[in-house]
Wavefront OBJ file of the C-alpha trace (Angstrom):
o trace
v 18.335 -8.163 -5.878
v 16.035 -9.340 -3.253
v 12.436 -8.643 -2.252
v 12.089 -6.791 1.058
v 9.390 -5.801 3.240
v 10.028 -2.586 5.380
v 7.353 -1.687 7.803
v 7.486 1.832 9.399
v 5.354 3.442 11.862
v 2.469 3.812 9.175
v 3.334 1.762 6.489
v 4.310 -1.380 4.927
v 6.229 -1.305 1.860
v 7.562 -4.251 -0.466
v 10.243 -3.438 -2.741
v 13.634 -4.810 -4.767
v 16.731 -3.645 -3.103
v 20.456 -4.956 -3.500
v 20.892 -4.866 0.358
v 18.775 -4.347 3.597
v 20.773 -0.907 3.966
v 19.547 0.239 0.473
v 15.740 -1.087 1.229
v 15.980 1.194 4.632
v 17.218 3.895 2.373
v 14.067 3.734 -0.129
v 11.971 3.616 2.799
v 13.661 6.967 4.298
v 13.523 8.547 0.703
v 9.569 8.229 0.569
v 8.727 8.415 4.063
v 11.405 10.444 5.751
v 9.365 11.138 8.683
v 8.414 7.610 9.756
v 10.759 5.277 11.949
v 11.422 2.065 10.410
v 10.199 -0.765 12.745
v 11.330 -3.791 10.710
v 12.993 -4.610 7.602
v 12.778 -8.467 6.081
v 14.222 -10.331 3.072
v 11.302 -12.030 1.837
v 12.038 -15.988 0.809
v 10.545 -15.879 -2.532
v 10.028 -13.340 -5.105
v 6.581 -13.108 -4.665
v 4.224 -10.816 -2.277
v 0.915 -12.261 -1.870
v -2.119 -10.332 -0.229
v -5.421 -12.388 0.477
v -8.380 -10.862 -1.294
v -10.607 -12.943 0.913
v -8.957 -11.522 4.223
v -9.930 -8.242 2.919
v -13.282 -9.223 2.129
v -13.289 -8.767 -1.632
v -14.956 -11.221 -3.657
v -14.794 -11.893 -7.233
v -12.515 -9.946 -9.874
v -11.854 -6.139 -9.500
v -10.158 -4.082 -12.130
v -8.240 -1.067 -10.889
v -9.779 2.226 -10.220
v -7.992 5.295 -11.425
v -9.765 7.400 -8.917
v -8.723 5.467 -6.083
v -5.183 5.025 -7.366
v -5.214 8.858 -7.397
v -6.373 9.145 -4.228
v -3.820 6.621 -2.846
v -0.958 8.818 -4.412
v -2.251 11.920 -3.152
v -2.389 10.356 0.151
v 0.923 9.333 0.070
v -0.361 5.765 0.704
v -2.041 6.927 3.899
v -5.122 4.212 3.697
v -7.179 6.508 5.910
v -6.639 9.664 4.027
v -6.937 8.170 0.589
v -10.442 6.656 2.076
v -11.230 10.406 2.874
v -10.262 11.670 -0.429
v -12.157 9.107 -2.162
v -15.402 9.918 -0.424
v -14.795 13.502 -1.230
v -14.067 12.836 -4.906
v -16.959 10.471 -5.295
v -19.411 11.057 -2.829
v -19.726 7.227 -1.870
v -19.992 6.172 1.668
v -17.459 5.117 4.091
v -17.881 1.272 3.081
v -17.787 1.551 -0.459
v -14.729 4.024 -0.363
v -12.661 1.359 1.995
v -13.470 -1.337 -0.320
v -12.112 0.918 -3.446
v -9.200 1.714 -1.727
v -8.342 -1.557 -0.213
v -9.164 -3.139 -3.607
v -6.708 -1.110 -5.313
v -3.943 -1.569 -2.706
v -4.285 -5.415 -2.877
v -4.156 -4.978 -6.791
v -0.847 -2.876 -6.363
v -0.947 1.091 -6.797
l 1 2 3 4 5 6 7 8 9 10 11 12 13 14 15 16 17 18 19 20 21 22 23 24 25 26 27 28 29 30 31 32 33 34 35 36 37 38 39 40 41 42 43 44 45 46 47 48 49 50 51 52 53 54 55 56 57 58 59 60 61 62 63 64 65 66 67 68 69 70 71 72 73 74 75 76 77 78 79 80 81 82 83 84 85 86 87 88 89 90 91 92 93 94 95 96 97 98 99 100 101 102 103 104 105 106 107
């Protein structure tokens, strides 16, 4: 199987699939209302996200609350940030950092 990067109108997904068509089917199954913009087979077996680019310094542990918010928001980062703010009472900056950190850790 190959690792595919699938970009839709609102998300970028990375997943294993046997073919490009099966990668597209996974995206449509999870986000049927979104248009697929791009499907790229990754050249390696890794997906790398720069923590420095996201402004994350030091080590971070996964946060169950942030991951729950991401799941409830179906991966929509802005909605997950709003949910995190409601659930925890933190400000926008702290909520954004928590959600983006957990996205970089793979939720």
